[in-house]
C-alpha positions in Angstrom: -58.5 -28.7 13.7 -56.8 -31.4 11.6 -57.9 -31.5 8.0 -58.2 -35.4 8.5 -59.1 -37.5 11.5 -56.2 -38.3 13.9 -56.7 -41.9 13.0 -55.7 -41.0 9.4 -52.9 -38.7 10.2 -49.4 -40.1 9.9 -47.3 -37.3 11.1 -46.7 -36.4 14.8 -45.9 -32.7 14.0 -49.1 -32.2 12.2 -51.1 -33.5 15.2 -49.0 -31.5 17.6 -49.5 -28.3 15.7 -53.3 -28.8 15.2 -53.8 -29.6 18.9 -52.0 -26.4 19.9 -49.1 -28.0 21.6 -46.7 -25.2 22.8 -43.1 -26.1 22.0 -41.5 -23.9 24.7 -39.3 -25.8 27.1 -38.5 -28.6 24.7 -35.0 -27.6 23.9 -32.2 -29.8 25.3 -29.9 -28.1 27.9 -26.4 -28.2 26.2 -23.0 -27.4 27.4 -21.0 -28.5 24.3 -22.1 -29.0 20.7 -19.9 -31.4 18.5 -20.9 -31.2 14.8 -19.3 -33.5 12.3 -19.8 -33.7 8.5 -21.0 -37.1 7.6 -22.4 -38.1 4.2 -25.9 -39.1 3.8 -27.8 -41.4 3.9 -28.1 -41.7 7.6 -29.8 -45.0 8.3 -30.7 -46.0 11.9 -27.8 -48.5 11.7 -25.3 -45.7 11.5 -25.4 -45.5 15.3 -24.1 -49.0 15.7 -22.1 -49.4 12.3 -20.4 -46.2 11.7 -16.7 -46.5 13.0 -16.5 -42.9 14.3 -19.9 -43.0 16.0 -19.0 -46.4 17.5 -15.9 -44.8 19.1 -17.6 -41.6 20.5 -20.8 -43.1 21.9 -19.1 -44.6 25.0 -17.3 -41.4 25.7 -20.6 -39.4 25.3 -22.4 -41.7 27.7 -19.6 -41.4 30.3 -19.7 -37.6 30.0 -23.5 -37.4 30.2 -24.5 -40.2 32.5 -21.5 -40.2 34.9 -20.5 -36.6 35.0 -23.5 -34.6 34.0 -21.6 -32.8 31.1 -24.3 -32.2 28.4 -22.5 -32.9 25.1 -24.6 -32.9 22.0 -23.1 -34.7 19.0 -24.7 -34.2 15.6 -24.0 -35.2 12.0 -24.3 -32.6 9.3 -24.5 -33.3 5.6 -21.5 -32.1 3.5 -22.6 -29.3 1.1 -21.1 -28.8 -2.4 -20.6 -25.1 -1.7 -19.4 -25.3 1.8 -17.3 -28.5 2.0 -14.0 -29.7 0.6 -13.6 -33.1 -1.1 -11.4 -35.5 1.1 -11.9 -33.3 4.0 -14.3 -33.4 7.1 -15.6 -30.3 8.9 -15.8 -30.4 12.7 -17.6 -27.6 14.5 -17.1 -27.4 18.4 -19.1 -25.1 20.4 -18.7 -24.7 24.3 -20.5 -22.7 27.0 -18.1 -20.0 27.9 -19.6 -19.2 31.4 -22.6 -19.6 33.5 -23.9 -16.3 32.2 -23.5 -15.9 28.4 -25.2 -15.1 25.1 -23.3 -17.1 22.5 -21.4 -20.3 22.6 -17.6 -20.1 21.9 -16.8 -21.8 18.6 -13.9 -23.7 17.0 -14.0 -24.9 13.4 -11.7 -27.5 11.8 -11.5 -28.6 8.2 -9.1 -31.5 8.1 -8.3 -34.6 6.0 -10.9 -37.3 6.5 -8.6 -39.7 8.2 -7.7 -36.9 10.8 -11.3 -36.2 11.8 -11.7 -39.1 14.2 -8.5 -38.4 16.2 -9.6 -34.7 16.6 -13.1 -35.7 17.8 -11.6 -38.2 20.2 -9.2 -35.7 21.6 -11.9 -33.1 22.2 -14.0 -35.6 24.1 -11.1 -36.9 26.1 -10.3 -33.4 27.1 -13.8 -33.0 28.4 -13.1 -36.0 30.5 -10.3 -34.2 32.1 -7.5 -35.9 30.3 -4.5 -34.1 29.0 -4.7 -33.7 25.3 -2.4 -32.0 22.8 -4.4 -30.2 20.0 -1.4 -28.6 18.4 -1.2 -31.1 15.6 -4.7 -29.9 14.6 -3.9 -26.2 14.6 -3.1 -26.0 10.9 -6.6 -27.1 10.1 -8.5 -24.6 12.2 -10.5 -21.9 10.5 -11.5 -18.5 12.0 -15.3 -18.4 11.6 -16.4 -17.0 14.9 -18.7 -14.5 13.2 -20.3 -17.3 11.0 -23.9 -18.1 11.9 -24.9 -21.7 11.4 -28.4 -23.0 11.1 -29.1 -26.8 11.4 -32.5 -28.1 10.0 -33.3 -31.6 11.0 -34.1 -33.7 7.9 -33.4 -37.2 9.5 -36.3 -39.0 8.0 -35.0 -42.4 9.2 -35.6 -41.3 12.8 -39.0 -39.8 12.2 -40.9 -39.2 9.0 -42.1 -35.7 10.0 -38.5 -34.4 9.9 -38.1 -35.4 6.2 -41.6 -34.4 5.2 -41.5 -30.9 6.8 -37.9 -30.3 7.5 -36.7 -30.7 3.9 -38.7 -27.9 2.3 -37.6 -25.5 5.0 -34.0 -26.4 4.7 -34.1 -26.0 0.9 -35.7 -22.6 1.1 -33.3 -21.3 3.8 -30.3 -22.8 2.0 -31.2 -21.2 -1.5 -32.4 -17.9 -0.1 -30.1 -17.2 2.8 -27.3 -19.7 2.8 -25.2 -18.8 -0.2 -21.4 -19.0 0.2 -21.0 -15.3 0.1 -23.4 -14.8 2.9 -22.7 -14.9 6.7 -25.1 -17.7 7.3 -24.6 -21.4 6.4 -27.5 -23.7 6.4 -27.1 -27.5 7.1 -29.1 -30.7 7.1 -28.5 -32.5 10.3 -29.3 -35.7 12.1 -32.0 -35.8 14.8 -31.7 -33.4 17.9 -35.1 -34.2 19.5 -38.6 -32.8 19.1 -39.7 -34.3 15.8 -43.2 -33.5 16.9 -42.3 -30.0 16.4 -41.0 -30.5 12.8 -39.8 -28.5 10.9 -37.3 -27.8 13.7 -33.9 -26.1 13.6 -31.0 -25.0 15.7 -29.6 -21.5 15.5 -25.8 -21.3 16.4 -23.8 -19.8 18.0 -26.7 -18.3 20.1 -28.3 -21.7 20.7 -32.0 -21.1 20.1 -34.3 -23.9 18.9 -37.4 -23.4 16.8 -40.2 -25.7 15.7 -43.5 -25.8 13.9 -41.9 -23.4 11.5 -43.9 -21.9 8.5 -42.2 -20.5 5.4 -43.7 -17.0 6.1 -42.0 -16.6 9.4 -38.5 -17.4 8.1 -37.5 -13.8 7.2 -38.4 -12.7 10.7 -36.3 -15.5 12.2 -33.3 -14.8 9.9 -33.3 -11.1 10.5 -34.5 -11.1 14.1 -36.8 -8.2 13.6 -40.6 -7.4 13.9 -42.8 -8.2 16.9 -41.5 -11.2 18.8 -45.0 -12.2 19.8 -45.6 -13.3 16.3 -42.8 -15.8 16.7 -43.4 -16.9 20.3 -45.4 -19.9 19.2 -42.4 -21.2 17.3 -39.9 -20.9 20.0 -38.6 -24.2 21.6 -36.3 -22.5 23.9 -32.6 -21.5 24.6 -30.2 -24.4 25.1 -28.4 -22.5 27.8 -31.2 -23.2 30.4 -33.4 -26.0 31.6 -37.1 -26.6 30.8 -38.9 -24.1 33.2 -36.1 -21.6 32.9 -36.7 -21.7 29.1 -40.3 -21.0 29.6 -39.6 -17.9 31.7 -36.7 -16.8 29.3 -39.2 -16.7 26.4 -41.3 -14.2 28.4 -38.3 -12.0 28.9 -37.6 -12.1 25.1 -41.3 -11.3 24.3 -41.2 -8.2 26.6 -37.6 -7.0 25.8 -37.4 -7.7 22.1 -34.8 -9.3 19.9 -31.9 -7.6 21.6 -32.6 -10.0 24.4 -30.8 -12.7 22.6 -27.6 -10.6 22.7 -27.6 -10.1 26.5 -25.3 -12.4 28.5 -27.9 -14.1 30.9 -28.5 -16.9 33.2 -31.4 -18.3 35.2 -31.9 -19.7 38.6 -34.8 -21.9 39.8 -35.8 -20.7 43.2 -38.8 -22.8 44.2 -41.1 -25.5 42.9 -44.6 -26.5 43.7 -44.3 -30.2 44.5 -46.2 -32.9 46.5 -45.2 -36.1 48.3 -41.6 -37.0 48.7 -40.5 -34.4 46.1 -42.0 -31.7 48.3 -39.4 -32.2 51.1 -36.5 -33.8 49.2 -36.2 -31.2 46.6 -35.4 -28.2 48.8 -32.6 -30.3 50.4 -31.0 -31.8 47.3 -31.2 -28.7 45.2 -28.2 -27.4 47.2 -25.9 -30.3 46.6 -23.1 -29.1 44.2 -23.1 -32.3 42.0 -24.1 -31.5 38.5 -25.3 -35.0 37.7 -27.6 -34.9 40.7 -29.0 -31.5 39.7 -29.7 -32.9 36.2 -31.5 -35.8 37.6 -33.4 -33.6 40.1 -34.6 -31.4 37.2 -36.0 -34.4 35.4 -37.6 -35.9 38.5 -39.4 -32.7 39.3 -40.3 -31.9 35.6 -44.1 -32.0 36.3 -44.2 -29.5 39.1 -47.4 -27.5 39.7 -45.5 -24.2 39.5 -41.9 -23.0 39.4 -40.4 -19.7 40.5 -37.5 -18.6 38.2 -35.1 -15.7 38.4 -33.4 -14.4 35.3 -30.3 -12.2 35.6 -28.9 -10.4 32.5 -26.4 -7.8 31.4 -27.6 -5.1 28.9 -25.9 -1.9 27.5 -28.1 -0.2 30.2 -26.6 -2.2 33.0 -27.5 -5.4 34.9 -31.1 -6.4 35.3 -33.2 -9.1 37.0 -36.6 -10.6 36.2 -38.7 -13.0 38.5 -41.2 -15.2 36.9 -43.8 -17.8 38.0 -44.4 -20.7 35.6 -47.6 -22.6 36.3 -49.5 -25.5 34.8 -51.9 -24.5 32.0 -53.9 -27.6 31.2 -52.9 -30.4 28.8 -53.2 -31.4 25.2 -53.6 -34.9 23.7 -50.9 -35.0 21.2 -48.4 -37.4 19.4 -44.7 -37.7 20.1 -43.7 -40.0 17.1 -45.1 -40.4 13.6 -46.5 -43.7 12.4 -43.8 -45.6 10.6 -46.2 -47.3 8.1 -49.2 -46.2 6.2 -52.5 -46.9 8.0 -50.5 -47.5 11.3 -52.3 -45.7 14.1 -50.5 -42.9 15.7 -50.0 -43.2 19.5 -51.6 -40.3 21.4 -50.8 -39.2 24.9 -51.6 -36.2 27.3 -48.9 -33.5 27.4 -48.9 -31.0 30.2 -48.7 -27.3 29.1 -47.2 -24.4 31.2 -47.5 -20.7 31.0 -45.9 -17.7 32.8 -48.5 -16.4 35.2 -46.4 -13.7 36.9 -43.5 -11.7 35.5 -41.8 -8.6 36.8 -38.6 -6.7 36.7 -37.0 -6.4 40.2 -33.9 -4.4 39.2 -30.2 -5.3 39.6 -29.2 -8.2 41.7 -27.0 -7.0 44.6 
C-alpha cells in the first residue's frame, strides 16, 4: 500500500510499484541503438532546438514509420572520467541476426564538429544509401567487451526519473563504474517506462530493468543468485516483442542467468482474439512486411492469450520452449507523474499477463 493516499502521491513509479504493476513486456523492441554524448541540461525544448536532434528526427521517423526499422536514439551525459574535452562519443549497436544474445557494437570518440556527420552517415546507411565511413575509422575505439549501463535521470520528461533514477545512477557509478572497471554507467535521456523508475538499460545484452531497489543492484551487476528474486524488476529483452518478452522471462527464471548468454529468438504462433482481429490476424501475420508486422503487434496487444515459441542455442545444444501467456487481471496505476505539486495524478487500468503454461519441447527440427 502507498504510505500516502493516491491523491497525494506525485510520482507515477511510486503508485505503479505500490499497486503491484508488473514491468515485464514494457521494453521497446530495438534493432539499432544510437547513443550520443550530449551535455546536460536536457530541457524538453532540446527535441526542437538542438541542431543535431533536428537533423536526425526526420530520418528516425522515416526509418521507424515507413520502413519498420526500430532505431532508438538516446543522449548520454558526458562523464569527467570517461569523456574527452572537445570530443563526442557515439555508441552504435546493431542486432546481428534474428537469433542473438548481444548487440554488435561500434564506438567512436571524435571531435565535436565531426559527430553530426557520423550520426547522419550511420542513419543514411540504414536507409539503404551508400555511405563511406572510412574518414571516421581513425576515431573508432575497440570496446566490444565494455559493458554499458544507462540509467534514465531525465527529470524534464518525468519527475520520477530524476527522483528515483539519480540515486541509483550515483550508486552504480561510484561503486561499479570506475574507469578501471569493465562497466561504464551513464545518465541517459528518456527511453520509456518512467512509471517503472528507477529504470536502466544493460548493453550490449539489451535487458531493461525497472522499479529497482539498492539492495538488488549487486545481483544485477554480477548476474548471480536466484533469478526469481529479480523477476519483479525485469522489464524485458529488447530483442523481442511484448508477449515474447513475457515468455522469455519465464525461460530465464527456469534456466538461470546463463540464459542471457544464449543466442535466442522467439516466434508468436497464435493469439486469442475476437471480432475482426480473430480472422484478420491469422492472414496478415504471414505478410513479410516488417512495418505491417509491427503495426499488427500493436493492434493485437490486448489479446486474451498468446502462444509463444522460444528457440535457443546453449553449450548443450539447441533447445526449444513453448509458452502460453494469458491475461491475469488488471491494476489501476499511473503512467505519468504530476507535473505540479497538488496536481492530481491520472490513473487508468493496466492489463496484466502471466505465463500459464511453459514446457521444453526439445530441439526444433
